[in-house]
C-alpha positions in Angstrom: -40.4 59.4 -21.4 -41.3 55.9 -22.5 -37.7 55.3 -23.6 -36.4 56.4 -20.2 -38.5 53.7 -18.3 -37.4 51.1 -20.9 -33.7 51.9 -20.3 -34.3 51.9 -16.5 -35.8 48.4 -16.7 -33.0 47.1 -18.9 -30.4 48.6 -16.6 -32.1 47.0 -13.6 -31.9 43.6 -15.3 -28.3 44.2 -16.2 -27.5 45.4 -12.6 -29.3 42.3 -11.1 -27.5 40.0 -13.5 -24.1 41.5 -12.5 -25.0 41.3 -8.8 -26.1 37.7 -9.1 -22.9 36.8 -11.1 -20.7 38.5 -8.4 -22.4 36.5 -5.6 -22.0 33.3 -7.6 -18.3 33.8 -8.2 -17.7 34.8 -4.6 -19.5 31.6 -3.5 -17.5 29.5 -5.9 -14.2 30.9 -4.6 -15.3 30.1 -1.0 -16.3 26.6 -2.1 -13.1 25.9 -3.9 -10.9 27.4 -1.2 -12.9 25.9 1.7 -11.1 23.1 3.5 -12.9 20.8 5.9 -10.5 19.4 8.4 -8.7 20.1 11.6 -5.3 21.3 12.7 -3.1 18.7 14.5 0.4 18.7 15.9 2.9 16.2 14.7 6.1 15.1 16.5 9.0 13.3 14.8 12.5 12.5 15.8 15.3 14.5 14.2 17.7 12.4 12.1 21.2 11.9 13.5 20.3 13.0 17.1 19.5 11.0 20.2 15.8 11.4 19.9 15.5 15.2 19.7 11.9 16.0 18.7 10.8 18.1 15.7 7.4 19.6 15.9 5.0 20.7 13.1 1.4 21.6 12.7 -0.7 20.5 9.7 -4.3 20.7 8.7 -5.7 17.2 8.1 -8.6 17.0 5.7 -11.6 15.1 6.8 -13.0 12.5 4.4 -16.4 10.8 4.5 -16.1 7.2 5.8 -12.8 7.8 7.7 -12.5 8.7 11.4 -10.4 11.7 12.3 -8.1 9.4 14.2 -7.5 7.2 11.2 -6.9 10.3 9.0 -4.4 11.6 11.6 -2.5 8.3 11.7 -2.4 8.2 7.9 -0.8 11.6 7.8 1.6 10.7 10.6 2.8 7.6 8.7 3.5 9.8 5.6 6.2 11.4 7.5 7.2 15.0 8.2 7.3 17.9 5.9 10.6 18.9 7.6 13.5 17.5 5.8 15.6 16.7 8.9 12.9 14.6 10.5 12.7 10.8 10.4 9.4 9.0 9.7 8.0 7.3 12.8 7.8 4.0 10.9 9.4 3.0 7.6 7.9 4.6 4.5 5.3 2.3 2.9 3.8 1.4 6.3 0.0 1.6 6.0 -3.0 1.1 8.2 -4.7 -2.3 7.8 -7.4 -1.4 10.4 -8.1 0.8 13.4 -10.8 0.9 16.0 -11.5 3.3 18.9 -13.5 1.8 21.7 -13.7 2.7 25.4 -10.8 5.1 25.4 -8.5 2.5 23.7 -7.2 3.0 20.2 -6.5 -0.3 18.4 -4.2 0.1 15.5 -3.1 -2.6 13.0 -0.2 -1.7 10.8 1.2 -3.5 7.8 4.3 -5.6 8.2 6.3 -2.8 6.5 6.5 -1.2 10.0 9.1 -3.8 10.9 11.4 -3.4 7.9 13.8 -0.7 8.8 17.4 -1.5 8.6 18.6 1.9 9.7 20.9 2.0 12.8 18.9 5.0 14.1 15.6 3.0 14.2 14.3 1.9 17.5 10.9 0.2 17.3 10.1 0.9 21.0 10.9 4.6 20.6 8.8 4.7 17.5 5.8 3.2 19.3 6.2 5.6 22.2 6.2 8.5 19.8 3.2 7.2 18.0 1.4 6.8 21.3 2.4 10.3 22.4 1.2 11.9 19.2 -2.2 10.2 19.4 -2.7 11.0 23.1 -1.7 14.7 22.6 -4.1 15.2 19.7 -7.0 13.0 21.0 -7.4 13.6 24.7 -10.0 10.7 25.0 -7.4 8.1 24.1 -6.0 6.6 27.3 -4.2 3.6 25.8 -2.9 2.5 22.3 -2.9 -1.2 21.4 -0.6 -1.8 18.4 -0.8 -4.8 16.0 1.5 -5.5 13.2 -0.1 -7.6 10.4 -2.6 -8.9 13.0 -0.1 -9.8 15.7 -0.3 -7.8 18.9 2.8 -5.9 19.9 3.4 -5.6 23.7 6.3 -4.5 25.9 7.5 -8.1 26.1 7.9 -8.1 22.3 10.3 -5.1 22.6 12.7 -7.1 24.8 13.0 -10.0 22.4 
């Protein structure tokens, strides 16, 4: 009888250890697979067409110290995952700074945004698509102010 209770205690310890291990591994899997971020839509122009739009949806990971708008623009500048889509601005374009204040999104891009020698590239159309992407994904944005290397870009600049 004494042996029976000893085995029961040992089996309880083994059972508890197995249960705790299972809970630990399930938690570890959820932690590793877990992805903090949001789904956003991305629109790009299809290469070789007169501004036909290609749509895609991606999950953008949130990072401490970066706003969701800044993370979205970073992903947008990386280009599409669809092969036939053109990047909005030339590859290598990066964010120098951005600020959201009173429904206006101020975006300062590197000068690489100007260096596209492709015949299909139209800066004004690229800016319009950038603005449309931002307004569609962030409803609070009413206006986008674009700067290239610290110089403000306005509609007057497009005509020059």
